[in-house]
N, CA, C and O atoms as CSV, one atom per row, in Angstrom:
chain,resi,resn,atom,element,x,y,z
A,1,UNK,N,N,24.387,8.464,-8.929
A,1,UNK,CA,C,23.815,8.294,-7.617
A,1,UNK,C,C,23.781,9.609,-6.851
A,1,UNK,O,O,23.089,9.721,-5.839
A,2,UNK,N,N,24.515,10.594,-7.323
A,2,UNK,CA,C,24.617,11.865,-6.618
A,2,UNK,C,C,23.291,12.606,-6.509
A,2,UNK,O,O,23.068,13.318,-5.530
A,3,UNK,N,N,22.418,12.458,-7.477
A,3,UNK,CA,C,21.180,13.230,-7.457
A,3,UNK,C,C,19.977,12.424,-6.986
A,3,UNK,O,O,18.840,12.802,-7.268
A,4,UNK,N,N,20.200,11.323,-6.278
A,4,UNK,CA,C,19.074,10.600,-5.717
A,4,UNK,C,C,18.922,10.982,-4.251
A,4,UNK,O,O,19.876,10.908,-3.477
A,5,UNK,N,N,17.707,11.392,-3.879
A,5,UNK,CA,C,17.395,11.781,-2.510
A,5,UNK,C,C,16.601,10.656,-1.852
A,5,UNK,O,O,15.457,10.403,-2.230
A,6,UNK,N,N,17.195,9.984,-0.877
A,6,UNK,CA,C,16.539,8.872,-0.204
A,6,UNK,C,C,15.228,9.319,0.459
A,6,UNK,O,O,14.348,8.499,0.720
A,7,UNK,N,N,15.110,10.609,0.724
A,7,UNK,CA,C,13.880,11.159,1.295
A,7,UNK,C,C,12.689,11.043,0.355
A,7,UNK,O,O,11.551,11.256,0.772
A,8,UNK,N,N,12.937,10.707,-0.919
A,8,UNK,CA,C,11.845,10.532,-1.879
A,8,UNK,C,C,11.133,9.196,-1.695
A,8,UNK,O,O,10.061,8.986,-2.262
A,9,UNK,N,N,11.716,8.291,-0.910
A,9,UNK,CA,C,11.079,6.998,-0.648
A,9,UNK,C,C,10.061,7.201,0.468
A,9,UNK,O,O,10.425,7.590,1.578
A,10,UNK,N,N,8.819,6.947,0.187
A,10,UNK,CA,C,7.726,7.137,1.139
A,10,UNK,C,C,7.778,6.042,2.209
A,10,UNK,O,O,7.506,4.875,1.923
A,11,UNK,N,N,8.127,6.423,3.437
A,11,UNK,CA,C,8.236,5.463,4.538
A,11,UNK,C,C,6.914,4.781,4.867
A,11,UNK,O,O,6.901,3.644,5.337
A,12,UNK,N,N,5.817,5.463,4.625
A,12,UNK,CA,C,4.511,4.858,4.917
A,12,UNK,C,C,4.281,3.649,4.020
A,12,UNK,O,O,3.741,2.640,4.473
A,13,UNK,N,N,4.676,3.735,2.779
A,13,UNK,CA,C,4.464,2.649,1.823
A,13,UNK,C,C,5.574,1.608,1.890
A,13,UNK,O,O,5.326,0.433,1.622
A,14,UNK,N,N,6.780,2.009,2.239
A,14,UNK,CA,C,7.962,1.168,2.061
A,14,UNK,C,C,7.980,-0.137,2.861
A,14,UNK,O,O,8.673,-1.071,2.460
A,15,UNK,N,N,7.263,-0.238,3.950
A,15,UNK,CA,C,7.223,-1.490,4.705
A,15,UNK,C,C,6.647,-2.619,3.855
A,15,UNK,O,O,5.765,-2.390,3.027
A,16,UNK,N,N,7.141,-3.828,4.059
A,16,UNK,CA,C,6.765,-4.972,3.223
A,16,UNK,C,C,5.252,-5.194,3.170
A,16,UNK,O,O,4.693,-5.349,2.084
A,17,UNK,N,N,4.590,-5.211,4.310
A,17,UNK,CA,C,3.145,-5.471,4.322
A,17,UNK,C,C,2.389,-4.307,3.703
A,17,UNK,O,O,1.460,-4.520,2.923
A,18,UNK,N,N,2.774,-3.069,4.040
A,18,UNK,CA,C,2.078,-1.913,3.464
A,18,UNK,C,C,2.298,-1.834,1.956
A,18,UNK,O,O,1.391,-1.453,1.216
A,19,UNK,N,N,3.487,-2.188,1.501
A,19,UNK,CA,C,3.747,-2.235,0.066
A,19,UNK,C,C,2.842,-3.281,-0.587
A,19,UNK,O,O,2.298,-3.045,-1.666
A,20,UNK,N,N,2.684,-4.422,0.056
A,20,UNK,CA,C,1.784,-5.463,-0.454
A,20,UNK,C,C,0.340,-4.993,-0.523
A,20,UNK,O,O,-0.363,-5.274,-1.493
A,21,UNK,N,N,-0.099,-4.281,0.498
A,21,UNK,CA,C,-1.466,-3.740,0.519
A,21,UNK,C,C,-1.661,-2.773,-0.649
A,21,UNK,O,O,-2.640,-2.865,-1.390
A,22,UNK,N,N,-0.717,-1.849,-0.801
A,22,UNK,CA,C,-0.819,-0.849,-1.860
A,22,UNK,C,C,-0.796,-1.497,-3.240
A,22,UNK,O,O,-1.569,-1.115,-4.120
A,23,UNK,N,N,0.079,-2.467,-3.431
A,23,UNK,CA,C,0.164,-3.144,-4.725
A,23,UNK,C,C,-1.130,-3.893,-5.025
A,23,UNK,O,O,-1.639,-3.839,-6.145
A,24,UNK,N,N,-1.659,-4.591,-4.027
A,24,UNK,CA,C,-2.893,-5.353,-4.219
A,24,UNK,C,C,-4.052,-4.420,-4.556
A,24,UNK,O,O,-4.791,-4.650,-5.513
A,25,UNK,N,N,-4.201,-3.359,-3.753
A,25,UNK,CA,C,-5.319,-2.442,-3.979
A,25,UNK,C,C,-5.163,-1.638,-5.261
A,25,UNK,O,O,-6.163,-1.249,-5.865
A,26,UNK,N,N,-3.936,-1.384,-5.687
A,26,UNK,CA,C,-3.754,-0.617,-6.927
A,26,UNK,C,C,-4.259,-1.398,-8.131
A,26,UNK,O,O,-4.702,-0.808,-9.116
A,27,UNK,N,N,-4.193,-2.722,-8.055
A,27,UNK,CA,C,-4.701,-3.515,-9.180
A,27,UNK,C,C,-6.153,-3.932,-8.970
A,27,UNK,O,O,-6.921,-3.997,-9.930
A,28,UNK,N,N,-6.536,-4.214,-7.732
A,28,UNK,CA,C,-7.898,-4.671,-7.459
A,28,UNK,C,C,-8.878,-3.514,-7.286
A,28,UNK,O,O,-10.073,-3.670,-7.532
A,29,UNK,N,N,-8.380,-2.359,-6.865
A,29,UNK,CA,C,-9.260,-1.218,-6.621
A,29,UNK,C,C,-9.910,-1.277,-5.254
A,29,UNK,O,O,-9.927,-0.289,-4.521
A,30,UNK,N,N,-10.446,-2.446,-4.912
A,30,UNK,CA,C,-11.109,-2.641,-3.627
A,30,UNK,C,C,-10.919,-4.100,-3.231
A,30,UNK,O,O,-10.859,-4.986,-4.083
A,31,UNK,N,N,-10.825,-4.333,-1.935
A,31,UNK,CA,C,-10.704,-5.709,-1.443
A,31,UNK,C,C,-11.371,-5.800,-0.087
A,31,UNK,O,O,-11.435,-4.816,0.650
A,32,UNK,N,N,-11.866,-6.980,0.240
A,32,UNK,CA,C,-12.370,-7.134,1.597
A,32,UNK,C,C,-11.209,-7.571,2.496
A,32,UNK,O,O,-10.224,-8.150,2.039
A,33,UNK,N,N,-11.361,-7.276,3.778
A,33,UNK,CA,C,-10.303,-7.502,4.761
A,33,UNK,C,C,-9.819,-8.948,4.732
A,33,UNK,O,O,-8.613,-9.197,4.729
A,34,UNK,N,N,-10.739,-9.892,4.710
A,34,UNK,CA,C,-10.376,-11.312,4.770
A,34,UNK,C,C,-9.572,-11.736,3.541
A,34,UNK,O,O,-8.583,-12.459,3.667
A,35,UNK,N,N,-9.985,-11.295,2.366
A,35,UNK,CA,C,-9.264,-11.652,1.141
A,35,UNK,C,C,-7.860,-11.066,1.162
A,35,UNK,O,O,-6.901,-11.735,0.776
A,36,UNK,N,N,-7.734,-9.826,1.608
A,36,UNK,CA,C,-6.427,-9.181,1.668
A,36,UNK,C,C,-5.534,-9.882,2.692
A,36,UNK,O,O,-4.356,-10.123,2.431
A,37,UNK,N,N,-6.095,-10.206,3.854
A,37,UNK,CA,C,-5.334,-10.909,4.890
A,37,UNK,C,C,-4.817,-12.245,4.369
A,37,UNK,O,O,-3.660,-12.600,4.591
A,38,UNK,N,N,-5.674,-12.974,3.681
A,38,UNK,CA,C,-5.294,-14.269,3.130
A,38,UNK,C,C,-4.217,-14.115,2.060
A,38,UNK,O,O,-3.236,-14.859,2.042
A,39,UNK,N,N,-4.406,-13.162,1.186
A,39,UNK,CA,C,-3.440,-12.934,0.096
A,39,UNK,C,C,-2.051,-12.586,0.642
A,39,UNK,O,O,-1.039,-13.058,0.123
A,40,UNK,N,N,-2.010,-11.756,1.694
A,40,UNK,CA,C,-0.736,-11.312,2.246
A,40,UNK,C,C,-0.149,-12.293,3.261
A,40,UNK,O,O,1.038,-12.221,3.579
A,41,UNK,N,N,-0.976,-13.207,3.769
A,41,UNK,CA,C,-0.498,-14.185,4.739
A,41,UNK,C,C,-0.119,-13.572,6.075
A,41,UNK,O,O,0.884,-13.953,6.678
A,42,UNK,N,N,-0.925,-12.620,6.538
A,42,UNK,CA,C,-0.670,-11.956,7.818
A,42,UNK,C,C,-1.841,-12.182,8.768
A,42,UNK,O,O,-2.895,-12.670,8.359
A,43,UNK,N,N,-1.655,-11.830,10.023
A,43,UNK,CA,C,-2.722,-11.972,11.018
A,43,UNK,C,C,-3.662,-10.770,10.943
A,43,UNK,O,O,-3.331,-9.745,10.347
A,44,UNK,N,N,-4.833,-10.913,11.554
A,44,UNK,CA,C,-5.789,-9.808,11.622
A,44,UNK,C,C,-5.147,-8.575,12.253
A,44,UNK,O,O,-5.260,-7.470,11.723
A,45,UNK,N,N,-4.472,-8.769,13.388
A,45,UNK,CA,C,-3.861,-7.651,14.101
A,45,UNK,C,C,-2.778,-6.966,13.297
A,45,UNK,O,O,-2.689,-5.738,13.276
A,46,UNK,N,N,-1.954,-7.762,12.637
A,46,UNK,CA,C,-0.878,-7.212,11.822
A,46,UNK,C,C,-1.440,-6.397,10.671
A,46,UNK,O,O,-0.979,-5.287,10.406
A,47,UNK,N,N,-2.435,-6.946,9.989
A,47,UNK,CA,C,-3.047,-6.226,8.868
A,47,UNK,C,C,-3.713,-4.945,9.361
A,47,UNK,O,O,-3.585,-3.899,8.725
A,48,UNK,N,N,-4.416,-5.017,10.477
A,48,UNK,CA,C,-5.086,-3.834,11.031
A,48,UNK,C,C,-4.096,-2.721,11.342
A,48,UNK,O,O,-4.361,-1.552,11.061
A,49,UNK,N,N,-2.962,-3.082,11.921
A,49,UNK,CA,C,-1.938,-2.093,12.264
A,49,UNK,C,C,-1.421,-1.388,11.020
A,49,UNK,O,O,-1.294,-0.164,11.004
A,50,UNK,N,N,-1.124,-2.152,9.985
A,50,UNK,CA,C,-0.611,-1.558,8.747
A,50,UNK,C,C,-1.678,-0.749,8.017
A,50,UNK,O,O,-1.380,0.297,7.440
A,51,UNK,N,N,-2.904,-1.225,8.041
A,51,UNK,CA,C,-3.996,-0.463,7.420
A,51,UNK,C,C,-4.201,0.870,8.125
A,51,UNK,O,O,-4.486,1.878,7.479
A,52,UNK,N,N,-4.060,0.880,9.442
A,52,UNK,CA,C,-4.229,2.119,10.195
A,52,UNK,C,C,-3.193,3.158,9.755
A,52,UNK,O,O,-3.522,4.335,9.608
A,53,UNK,N,N,-1.947,2.730,9.544
A,53,UNK,CA,C,-0.906,3.662,9.081
A,53,UNK,C,C,-1.253,4.219,7.707
A,53,UNK,O,O,-1.091,5.414,7.460
A,54,UNK,N,N,-1.730,3.353,6.811
A,54,UNK,CA,C,-2.108,3.805,5.468
A,54,UNK,C,C,-3.335,4.707,5.519
A,54,UNK,O,O,-3.442,5.672,4.761
A,55,UNK,N,N,-4.258,4.384,6.417
A,55,UNK,CA,C,-5.464,5.198,6.567
A,55,UNK,C,C,-5.107,6.576,7.146
A,55,UNK,O,O,-5.626,7.593,6.688
A,56,UNK,N,N,-4.226,6.608,8.146
A,56,UNK,CA,C,-3.794,7.878,8.737
A,56,UNK,C,C,-3.126,8.782,7.707
A,56,UNK,O,O,-3.225,10.006,7.788
A,57,UNK,N,N,-2.447,8.173,6.741
A,57,UNK,CA,C,-1.790,8.943,5.675
A,57,UNK,C,C,-2.772,9.363,4.584
A,57,UNK,O,O,-2.419,10.145,3.701
A,58,UNK,N,N,-3.997,8.853,4.639
A,58,UNK,CA,C,-4.998,9.188,3.623
A,58,UNK,C,C,-4.894,8.347,2.367
A,58,UNK,O,O,-5.470,8.700,1.338
A,59,UNK,N,N,-4.162,7.231,2.433
A,59,UNK,CA,C,-3.948,6.389,1.261
A,59,UNK,C,C,-5.028,5.331,1.081
A,59,UNK,O,O,-5.270,4.870,-0.035
A,60,UNK,N,N,-5.671,4.951,2.165
A,60,UNK,CA,C,-6.677,3.879,2.139
A,60,UNK,C,C,-7.857,4.308,2.995
A,60,UNK,O,O,-7.682,4.974,4.016
A,61,UNK,N,N,-9.055,3.926,2.581
A,61,UNK,CA,C,-10.239,4.105,3.421
A,61,UNK,C,C,-10.873,2.743,3.658
A,61,UNK,O,O,-10.802,1.843,2.820
A,62,UNK,N,N,-11.492,2.622,4.821
A,62,UNK,CA,C,-12.203,1.395,5.157
A,62,UNK,C,C,-13.695,1.678,5.124
A,62,UNK,O,O,-14.163,2.676,5.671
A,63,UNK,N,N,-14.427,0.798,4.483
A,63,UNK,CA,C,-15.881,0.884,4.421
A,63,UNK,C,C,-16.421,-0.308,5.196
A,63,UNK,O,O,-16.348,-1.444,4.727
A,64,UNK,N,N,-16.959,-0.051,6.375
A,64,UNK,CA,C,-17.441,-1.132,7.229
A,64,UNK,C,C,-18.943,-1.282,7.070
A,64,UNK,O,O,-19.693,-0.307,7.120
A,65,UNK,N,N,-19.362,-2.519,6.878
A,65,UNK,CA,C,-20.778,-2.813,6.726
A,65,UNK,C,C,-21.047,-4.260,7.091
A,65,UNK,O,O,-20.304,-4.881,7.851
A,66,UNK,N,N,-22.115,-4.775,6.537
A,66,UNK,CA,C,-22.501,-6.158,6.806
A,66,UNK,C,C,-22.859,-6.859,5.508
A,66,UNK,O,O,-23.389,-6.250,4.579
A,67,UNK,N,N,-22.563,-8.132,5.462
A,67,UNK,CA,C,-23.029,-9.018,4.395
A,67,UNK,C,C,-23.941,-9.999,5.102
A,67,UNK,O,O,-23.488,-10.975,5.700
A,68,UNK,N,N,-25.239,-9.727,5.023
A,68,UNK,CA,C,-26.174,-10.480,5.855
A,68,UNK,C,C,-25.961,-10.051,7.294
A,68,UNK,O,O,-26.089,-8.871,7.619
A,69,UNK,N,N,-25.640,-10.995,8.153
A,69,UNK,CA,C,-25.372,-10.676,9.552
A,69,UNK,C,C,-23.876,-10.647,9.875
A,69,UNK,O,O,-23.485,-10.411,11.019
A,70,UNK,N,N,-23.062,-10.884,8.879
A,70,UNK,CA,C,-21.608,-10.928,9.101
A,70,UNK,C,C,-20.983,-9.567,8.800
A,70,UNK,O,O,-21.297,-8.944,7.787
A,71,UNK,N,N,-20.110,-9.118,9.675
A,71,UNK,CA,C,-19.412,-7.859,9.397
A,71,UNK,C,C,-18.521,-7.995,8.156
A,71,UNK,O,O,-17.912,-9.038,7.918
A,72,UNK,N,N,-18.465,-6.937,7.394
A,72,UNK,CA,C,-17.657,-6.930,6.173
A,72,UNK,C,C,-16.926,-5.597,6.093
A,72,UNK,O,O,-17.553,-4.537,6.097
A,73,UNK,N,N,-15.604,-5.654,6.021
A,73,UNK,CA,C,-14.790,-4.449,5.870
A,73,UNK,C,C,-14.175,-4.455,4.488
A,73,UNK,O,O,-13.431,-5.364,4.120
A,74,UNK,N,N,-14.505,-3.414,3.724
A,74,UNK,CA,C,-13.925,-3.250,2.390
A,74,UNK,C,C,-12.850,-2.180,2.469
A,74,UNK,O,O,-12.999,-1.177,3.166
A,75,UNK,N,N,-11.781,-2.407,1.752
A,75,UNK,CA,C,-10.652,-1.484,1.743
A,75,UNK,C,C,-10.515,-0.903,0.344
A,75,UNK,O,O,-10.549,-1.626,-0.652
A,76,UNK,N,N,-10.361,0.407,0.288
A,76,UNK,CA,C,-10.334,1.102,-0.992
A,76,UNK,C,C,-9.124,2.021,-1.037
A,76,UNK,O,O,-8.864,2.760,-0.087
A,77,UNK,N,N,-8.391,1.977,-2.125
A,77,UNK,CA,C,-7.258,2.866,-2.345
A,77,UNK,C,C,-7.812,4.236,-2.750
A,77,UNK,O,O,-8.608,4.330,-3.684
A,78,UNK,N,N,-7.401,5.285,-2.061
A,78,UNK,CA,C,-7.860,6.638,-2.383
A,78,UNK,C,C,-7.079,7.191,-3.582
A,78,UNK,O,O,-6.067,6.623,-3.995
A,79,UNK,N,N,-7.560,8.289,-4.121
A,79,UNK,CA,C,-6.833,8.941,-5.222
A,79,UNK,C,C,-5.447,9.384,-4.760
A,79,UNK,O,O,-4.470,9.237,-5.495
A,80,UNK,N,N,-5.360,9.927,-3.542
A,80,UNK,CA,C,-4.039,10.340,-3.052
A,80,UNK,C,C,-3.161,9.122,-2.778
A,80,UNK,O,O,-1.940,9.198,-2.915
A,81,UNK,N,N,-3.774,7.995,-2.391
A,81,UNK,CA,C,-3.029,6.758,-2.205
A,81,UNK,C,C,-2.461,6.253,-3.522
A,81,UNK,O,O,-1.314,5.811,-3.586
A,82,UNK,N,N,-3.270,6.320,-4.567
A,82,UNK,CA,C,-2.794,5.897,-5.896
A,82,UNK,C,C,-1.654,6.807,-6.366
A,82,UNK,O,O,-0.656,6.327,-6.904
A,83,UNK,N,N,-1.802,8.101,-6.166
A,83,UNK,CA,C,-0.741,9.048,-6.549
A,83,UNK,C,C,0.539,8.792,-5.751
A,83,UNK,O,O,1.638,8.825,-6.304
A,84,UNK,N,N,0.391,8.540,-4.461
A,84,UNK,CA,C,1.565,8.265,-3.615
A,84,UNK,C,C,2.240,6.965,-4.036
A,84,UNK,O,O,3.467,6.869,-4.020
A,85,UNK,N,N,1.452,5.969,-4.409
A,85,UNK,CA,C,2.021,4.690,-4.835
A,85,UNK,C,C,2.793,4.854,-6.143
A,85,UNK,O,O,3.877,4.293,-6.299
A,86,UNK,N,N,2.245,5.610,-7.069
A,86,UNK,CA,C,2.931,5.876,-8.340
A,86,UNK,C,C,4.227,6.645,-8.081
A,86,UNK,O,O,5.258,6.332,-8.677
A,87,UNK,N,N,4.187,7.648,-7.198
A,87,UNK,CA,C,5.393,8.409,-6.856
A,87,UNK,C,C,6.430,7.502,-6.197
A,87,UNK,O,O,7.626,7.636,-6.458
A,88,UNK,N,N,5.981,6.586,-5.350
A,88,UNK,CA,C,6.881,5.631,-4.703
A,88,UNK,C,C,7.570,4.759,-5.757
A,88,UNK,O,O,8.789,4.590,-5.734
A,89,UNK,N,N,6.780,4.211,-6.677
A,89,UNK,CA,C,7.344,3.364,-7.731
A,89,UNK,C,C,8.322,4.142,-8.604
A,89,UNK,O,O,9.358,3.611,-9.005
A,90,UNK,N,N,7.995,5.400,-8.900
A,90,UNK,CA,C,8.900,6.243,-9.690
A,90,UNK,C,C,10.221,6.465,-8.957
A,90,UNK,O,O,11.288,6.425,-9.571
A,91,UNK,N,N,10.154,6.699,-7.644
A,91,UNK,CA,C,11.376,6.912,-6.853
A,91,UNK,C,C,12.235,5.656,-6.832
A,91,UNK,O,O,13.457,5.741,-6.956
A,92,UNK,N,N,11.615,4.501,-6.680
A,92,UNK,CA,C,12.354,3.234,-6.690
A,92,UNK,C,C,12.973,3.012,-8.075
A,92,UNK,O,O,14.114,2.563,-8.188
A,93,UNK,N,N,12.213,3.330,-9.117
A,93,UNK,CA,C,12.724,3.174,-10.480
A,93,UNK,C,C,13.956,4.052,-10.706
A,93,UNK,O,O,14.933,3.611,-11.311
A,94,UNK,N,N,13.907,5.289,-10.222
A,94,UNK,CA,C,15.067,6.181,-10.361
A,94,UNK,C,C,16.270,5.615,-9.613
A,94,UNK,O,O,17.393,5.677,-10.112
A,95,UNK,N,N,16.051,5.078,-8.452
A,95,UNK,CA,C,17.132,4.488,-7.670
A,95,UNK,C,C,17.753,3.300,-8.404
A,95,UNK,O,O,18.975,3.175,-8.475
A,96,UNK,N,N,16.907,2.437,-8.943
A,96,UNK,CA,C,17.392,1.264,-9.685
A,96,UNK,C,C,18.120,1.701,-10.950
A,96,UNK,O,O,19.195,1.184,-11.258
A,97,UNK,N,N,17.549,2.639,-11.678
A,97,UNK,CA,C,18.159,3.098,-12.927
A,97,UNK,C,C,19.530,3.732,-12.696
A,97,UNK,O,O,20.430,3.589,-13.524
A,98,UNK,N,N,19.686,4.421,-11.590
A,98,UNK,CA,C,20.966,5.056,-11.292
A,98,UNK,C,C,22.031,4.052,-10.892
A,98,UNK,O,O,23.226,4.340,-10.962
A,99,UNK,N,N,21.598,2.881,-10.477
A,99,UNK,CA,C,22.543,1.833,-10.082
A,99,UNK,C,C,22.695,0.738,-11.137
A,99,UNK,O,O,23.388,-0.254,-10.912
A,100,UNK,N,N,22.053,0.919,-12.277
A,100,UNK,CA,C,22.125,-0.094,-13.332
A,100,UNK,C,C,23.520,-0.140,-13.933
A,100,UNK,O,O,24.126,0.904,-14.175
A,101,UNK,N,N,24.035,-1.335,-14.175
A,101,UNK,CA,C,25.367,-1.447,-14.790
A,101,UNK,C,C,25.380,-0.842,-16.199
A,101,UNK,O,O,24.412,-0.963,-16.949
A,102,UNK,N,N,26.476,-0.202,-16.534
A,102,UNK,CA,C,26.638,0.327,-17.892
A,102,UNK,C,C,26.047,1.700,-18.090
A,102,UNK,O,O,26.101,2.241,-19.194
A,103,UNK,N,N,25.480,2.281,-17.041
A,103,UNK,CA,C,24.920,3.639,-17.192
A,103,UNK,C,C,25.937,4.693,-16.844
A,103,UNK,O,O,25.639,5.885,-16.915
């Protein structure tokens, strides 16, 4: 445990909802706002707040358009977002591995 730096855990990703967003987008590649909101079970405002933090970090981009006359917001994981998510998972893995029994 001596060589684990807690600073390696990305605070932007570490929140429960933001972690859910990153995990969903890492497998789906792209999602519309409504599908993501439904999948995560959060409100519009809550999802918007968390997306803004991820967008400010450069991890997610929003593509706003229309489907017919209805507004449609698509969310896309950026290359830097994918890299940050992989680094986050690696940091968590190191933390777990260092605390595994028998090591």
